[in-house]
C-alpha atoms as a printed R data frame, in Angstrom:
    type eleno elety resid chain resno      x      y       z
1   ATOM     1    CA   MET     A     1  3.629 70.659 -40.604
2   ATOM     2    CA   SER     A     2  4.719 73.780 -38.717
3   ATOM     3    CA   ASP     A     3  7.122 75.585 -40.351
4   ATOM     4    CA   SER     A     4  8.143 76.866 -37.059
5   ATOM     5    CA   PRO     A     5 11.751 75.122 -35.661
6   ATOM     6    CA   PRO     A     6 12.226 72.201 -33.778
7   ATOM     7    CA   ALA     A     7 12.287 72.534 -30.031
8   ATOM     8    CA   PHE     A     8 15.524 71.908 -28.252
9   ATOM     9    CA   ARG     A     9 17.185 71.919 -25.163
10  ATOM    10    CA   ILE     A    10 20.723 71.852 -23.653
11  ATOM    11    CA   GLU     A    11 21.229 69.386 -21.027
12  ATOM    12    CA   PRO     A    12 24.722 67.240 -20.005
13  ATOM    13    CA   LEU     A    13 25.216 64.536 -21.484
14  ATOM    14    CA   GLY     A    14 23.840 60.775 -20.252
15  ATOM    15    CA   GLU     A    15 22.201 58.176 -21.300
16  ATOM    16    CA   HIS     A    16 21.870 60.004 -24.934
17  ATOM    17    CA   ASP     A    17 22.185 57.901 -28.030
18  ATOM    18    CA   ARG     A    18 25.440 58.806 -29.746
19  ATOM    19    CA   ALA     A    19 25.303 56.533 -33.268
20  ATOM    20    CA   ALA     A    20 23.467 58.620 -35.004
21  ATOM    21    CA   PHE     A    21 25.528 61.970 -34.800
22  ATOM    22    CA   SER     A    22 27.373 62.842 -37.531
23  ATOM    23    CA   CYS     A    23 28.826 66.186 -38.072
24  ATOM    24    CA   GLY     A    24 31.395 65.636 -41.244
25  ATOM    25    CA   VAL     A    25 34.762 65.035 -38.676
26  ATOM    26    CA   GLU     A    26 35.823 61.595 -37.842
27  ATOM    27    CA   ALA     A    27 37.248 62.928 -34.942
28  ATOM    28    CA   LEU     A    28 34.756 64.725 -33.685
29  ATOM    29    CA   ASP     A    29 32.147 61.977 -34.145
30  ATOM    30    CA   ARG     A    30 34.155 59.319 -32.748
31  ATOM    31    CA   TYR     A    31 35.031 61.672 -29.537
32  ATOM    32    CA   LEU     A    32 30.992 61.871 -29.100
33  ATOM    33    CA   ARG     A    33 30.850 58.082 -29.323
34  ATOM    34    CA   GLU     A    34 32.984 56.833 -27.657
35  ATOM    35    CA   GLN     A    35 35.419 58.977 -25.638
36  ATOM    36    CA   ALA     A    36 32.986 62.037 -24.308
37  ATOM    37    CA   SER     A    37 31.182 59.944 -21.204
38  ATOM    38    CA   GLN     A    38 34.633 59.080 -19.830
39  ATOM    39    CA   ASP     A    39 35.838 62.682 -19.765
40  ATOM    40    CA   ALA     A    40 32.612 63.568 -18.137
41  ATOM    41    CA   ARG     A    41 33.066 60.228 -15.751
42  ATOM    42    CA   ARG     A    42 36.904 61.249 -14.882
43  ATOM    43    CA   HIS     A    43 35.506 65.048 -14.866
44  ATOM    44    CA   ALA     A    44 38.553 66.123 -17.288
45  ATOM    45    CA   ALA     A    45 35.543 67.565 -19.379
46  ATOM    46    CA   ALA     A    46 31.998 68.904 -19.069
47  ATOM    47    CA   PRO     A    47 30.298 67.658 -22.511
48  ATOM    48    CA   PHE     A    48 26.756 68.978 -23.247
49  ATOM    49    CA   VAL     A    49 23.843 68.094 -25.865
50  ATOM    50    CA   LEU     A    50 21.873 69.769 -27.893
51  ATOM    51    CA   VAL     A    51 18.971 67.595 -28.008
52  ATOM    52    CA   THR     A    52 15.359 67.808 -30.046
53  ATOM    53    CA   ALA     A    53 12.079 66.937 -28.740
54  ATOM    54    CA   GLU     A    54 12.350 63.271 -30.202
55  ATOM    55    CA   ASN     A    55 15.862 63.069 -28.753
56  ATOM    56    CA   ARG     A    56 17.986 63.510 -31.636
57  ATOM    57    CA   ILE     A    57 21.784 65.060 -30.392
58  ATOM    58    CA   ALA     A    58 22.081 68.408 -33.172
59  ATOM    59    CA   GLY     A    59 24.836 69.600 -31.550
60  ATOM    60    CA   TYR     A    60 27.501 68.934 -28.582
61  ATOM    61    CA   TYR     A    61 29.960 71.021 -26.900
62  ATOM    62    CA   THR     A    62 32.453 70.401 -24.246
63  ATOM    63    CA   LEU     A    63 33.765 72.935 -21.331
64  ATOM    64    CA   SER     A    64 37.406 72.060 -19.119
65  ATOM    65    CA   ALA     A    65 39.248 74.399 -16.929
66  ATOM    66    CA   ASN     A    66 42.151 76.261 -18.978
67  ATOM    67    CA   VAL     A    67 45.198 78.469 -18.953
68  ATOM    68    CA   ILE     A    68 46.631 81.490 -21.480
69  ATOM    69    CA   ARG     A    69 50.447 81.727 -20.673
70  ATOM    70    CA   GLY     A    70 51.138 84.797 -19.938
71  ATOM    71    CA   ASP     A    71 54.106 84.686 -22.380
72  ATOM    72    CA   ASP     A    72 51.438 83.807 -24.941
73  ATOM    73    CA   LEU     A    73 50.101 87.618 -25.437
74  ATOM    74    CA   PRO     A    74 51.973 90.499 -25.922
75  ATOM    75    CA   ALA     A    75 52.389 92.532 -22.678
76  ATOM    76    CA   GLU     A    76 50.671 95.507 -24.075
77  ATOM    77    CA   THR     A    77 47.934 93.484 -24.595
78  ATOM    78    CA   VAL     A    78 47.327 91.654 -20.796
79  ATOM    79    CA   LYS     A    79 47.791 95.199 -20.229
80  ATOM    80    CA   LYS     A    80 45.317 96.370 -22.080
81  ATOM    81    CA   LEU     A    81 42.410 94.046 -21.358
82  ATOM    82    CA   LYS     A    82 43.677 94.393 -17.147
83  ATOM    83    CA   TRP     A    83 44.008 91.404 -16.386
84  ATOM    84    CA   PRO     A    84 47.422 90.595 -14.048
85  ATOM    85    CA   PRO     A    85 50.484 89.876 -15.154
86  ATOM    86    CA   TYR     A    86 50.831 85.922 -13.948
87  ATOM    87    CA   GLY     A    87 52.470 83.452 -15.344
88  ATOM    88    CA   GLU     A    88 49.438 81.580 -16.062
89  ATOM    89    CA   LEU     A    89 46.230 83.344 -16.487
90  ATOM    90    CA   PRO     A    90 42.574 81.572 -16.086
91  ATOM    91    CA   ALA     A    91 40.430 80.513 -18.959
92  ATOM    92    CA   THR     A    92 37.673 78.387 -19.935
93  ATOM    93    CA   LEU     A    93 38.229 75.879 -23.117
94  ATOM    94    CA   ILE     A    94 35.424 74.934 -24.927
95  ATOM    95    CA   GLY     A    95 37.375 72.044 -26.362
96  ATOM    96    CA   ARG     A    96 35.243 71.008 -28.884
97  ATOM    97    CA   LEU     A    97 31.590 72.327 -30.466
98  ATOM    98    CA   ALA     A    98 30.378 70.153 -33.640
99  ATOM    99    CA   ARG     A    99 26.751 70.547 -35.253
100 ATOM   100    CA   ASP     A   100 25.336 67.099 -36.424
101 ATOM   101    CA   ILE     A   101 25.528 67.994 -40.290
102 ATOM   102    CA   GLY     A   102 21.404 66.828 -40.734
103 ATOM   103    CA   PHE     A   103 20.572 70.281 -38.721
104 ATOM   104    CA   ARG     A   104 23.023 72.748 -40.557
105 ATOM   105    CA   GLY     A   105 21.983 76.620 -41.840
106 ATOM   106    CA   GLN     A   106 19.975 76.475 -38.491
107 ATOM   107    CA   GLY     A   107 21.620 78.462 -36.175
108 ATOM   108    CA   ILE     A   108 23.006 75.306 -34.074
109 ATOM   109    CA   GLY     A   109 26.548 76.235 -34.023
110 ATOM   110    CA   GLU     A   110 25.185 80.145 -32.897
111 ATOM   111    CA   LEU     A   111 22.847 78.031 -29.966
112 ATOM   112    CA   LEU     A   112 25.302 75.779 -29.291
113 ATOM   113    CA   LEU     A   113 28.584 78.806 -28.435
114 ATOM   114    CA   MET     A   114 26.122 81.251 -26.979
115 ATOM   115    CA   ASP     A   115 25.137 78.686 -24.456
116 ATOM   116    CA   ALA     A   116 28.661 77.289 -23.560
117 ATOM   117    CA   LEU     A   117 30.107 81.499 -23.592
118 ATOM   118    CA   LYS     A   118 26.704 82.063 -20.860
119 ATOM   119    CA   ARG     A   119 27.909 78.728 -19.123
120 ATOM   120    CA   ALA     A   120 31.024 79.679 -18.860
121 ATOM   121    CA   PHE     A   121 30.466 83.293 -17.744
122 ATOM   122    CA   GLU     A   122 28.139 82.223 -14.767
123 ATOM   123    CA   ASN     A   123 30.842 80.079 -13.860
124 ATOM   124    CA   VAL     A   124 33.808 82.327 -12.834
125 ATOM   125    CA   GLU     A   125 32.293 83.270  -9.391
126 ATOM   126    CA   VAL     A   126 33.182 79.522  -8.741
127 ATOM   127    CA   VAL     A   127 36.105 78.793 -10.742
128 ATOM   128    CA   GLY     A   128 37.696 82.242 -11.865
129 ATOM   129    CA   ALA     A   129 38.248 82.776 -15.701
130 ATOM   130    CA   LEU     A   130 39.645 85.544 -17.478
131 ATOM   131    CA   ALA     A   131 38.776 84.645 -21.113
132 ATOM   132    CA   VAL     A   132 37.246 81.590 -23.418
133 ATOM   133    CA   VAL     A   133 39.652 79.605 -25.398
134 ATOM   134    CA   VAL     A   134 38.865 77.988 -28.704
135 ATOM   135    CA   ASP     A   135 41.056 75.710 -31.044
136 ATOM   136    CA   ALA     A   136 39.477 76.189 -34.476
137 ATOM   137    CA   LYS     A   137 40.303 73.004 -36.516
138 ATOM   138    CA   ASP     A   138 40.527 74.218 -39.791
139 ATOM   139    CA   GLU     A   139 40.176 78.339 -41.681
140 ATOM   140    CA   GLU     A   140 36.089 78.422 -41.504
141 ATOM   141    CA   ALA     A   141 36.024 77.379 -38.086
142 ATOM   142    CA   GLY     A   142 38.481 80.481 -36.971
143 ATOM   143    CA   ARG     A   143 36.258 82.370 -39.304
144 ATOM   144    CA   PHE     A   144 32.899 81.266 -37.117
145 ATOM   145    CA   TYR     A   145 34.870 82.307 -33.924
146 ATOM   146    CA   ALA     A   146 36.192 85.605 -35.280
147 ATOM   147    CA   LYS     A   147 32.380 86.544 -36.478
148 ATOM   148    CA   TYR     A   148 31.589 86.618 -32.441
149 ATOM   149    CA   GLY     A   149 34.880 88.670 -31.255
150 ATOM   150    CA   PHE     A   150 37.625 85.954 -30.881
151 ATOM   151    CA   LEU     A   151 41.027 87.304 -31.468
152 ATOM   152    CA   SER     A   152 43.709 85.007 -32.639
153 ATOM   153    CA   PHE     A   153 46.994 84.633 -30.467
154 ATOM   154    CA   PRO     A   154 49.970 85.877 -31.846
155 ATOM   155    CA   ASP     A   155 51.954 82.834 -32.933
156 ATOM   156    CA   THR     A   156 49.362 80.376 -33.177
157 ATOM   157    CA   ARG     A   157 46.283 81.973 -35.436
158 ATOM   158    CA   GLU     A   158 44.368 78.919 -35.104
159 ATOM   159    CA   ARG     A   159 44.174 79.458 -31.307
160 ATOM   160    CA   LEU     A   160 41.358 81.815 -30.214
161 ATOM   161    CA   TYR     A   161 40.571 83.970 -26.921
162 ATOM   162    CA   LEU     A   162 37.415 85.917 -25.747
163 ATOM   163    CA   PRO     A   163 38.308 88.092 -22.793
164 ATOM   164    CA   MET     A   164 35.313 87.258 -20.520
165 ATOM   165    CA   LYS     A   165 34.513 90.986 -19.964
166 ATOM   166    CA   THR     A   166 33.480 91.118 -23.900
167 ATOM   167    CA   VAL     A   167 31.338 88.018 -23.164
168 ATOM   168    CA   GLU     A   168 29.425 89.720 -20.017
169 ATOM   169    CA   LYS     A   169 28.940 93.075 -22.682
170 ATOM   170    CA   LEU     A   170 27.773 90.499 -24.104
171 ATOM   171    CA   PHE     A   171 24.892 88.939 -22.382
172 ATOM   172    CA   ALA     A   172 24.295 92.675 -21.020
173 ATOM   173    CA   SER     A   173 23.396 93.336 -24.453
174 ATOM   174    CA   SER     A   174 21.899 90.250 -25.622
175 ATOM   175    CA   ALA     A   175 17.738 91.318 -25.742
176 ATOM   176    CA   GLU     A   176 18.248 90.089 -29.697
177 ATOM   177    CA   PHE     A   177 19.557 86.508 -28.756
178 ATOM   178    CA   VAL     A   178 17.437 85.641 -25.842
179 ATOM   179    CA   GLY     A   179 13.965 86.510 -28.375
180 ATOM   180    CA   ARG     A   180 15.469 84.439 -30.840
181 ATOM   181    CA   SER     A   181 16.545 81.811 -28.324
182 ATOM   182    CA   LYS     A   182 13.225 81.558 -26.780
183 ATOM   183    CA   SER     A   183 11.957 79.837 -30.314
184 ATOM   184    CA   PHE     A   184 14.881 77.042 -30.342
185 ATOM   185    CA   PHE     A   185 14.270 76.603 -26.335
186 ATOM   186    CA   PRO     A   186 10.229 77.072 -24.952
187 ATOM   187    CA   SER     A   187  9.421 78.072 -21.527
188 ATOM   188    CA   LYS     A   188  7.040 75.132 -20.824
189 ATOM   189    CA   GLY     A   189  8.440 71.517 -20.911
190 ATOM   190    CA   GLY     A   190 11.065 71.717 -23.575
191 ATOM   191    CA   GLY     A   191 13.981 72.593 -21.674
192 ATOM   192    CA   SER     A   192 16.206 75.726 -21.664
193 ATOM   193    CA   ALA     A   193 19.383 76.957 -23.007
194 ATOM   194    CA   SER     A   194 21.078 76.667 -19.510
């Protein structure tokens, strides 16, 4: 038996078996089982799943368009970020991000987050976005996002954002991530992280 990590691929949610997925948070499990396909069909969210070579779902996330209200951030922060002084600022929302408990400790959360950020960044030329926004479900999730540079909104600590310029810099200097991800996403026959 090999000690190498299993090969994964990330793809849009399709006819995947979602019944066995369990992240330990019933609302996130239920969303994947009962709502994600409907949201995809209605274009309310774009769900992506991380699956093993055996097509088991190891995790998922969703992306959708969002706005940051101009008054959600102090004017000096908006100015420092060099964002326009609009009443509503375009953003991309990572609405949900969850990892199956059977894959705990394998870096799945990071892989999902990096793929979501990469997709958000790759699409700013098509649908403008100044930041990526997340709503942390608890303090642990908030710490997870903060570890990657997400900043809290002053009045809603569980709502965090990462300026798209920061995402751009992340991928400009992501040789380490690319090297790590190759062991999870083989280049031949196993799909890719994007």
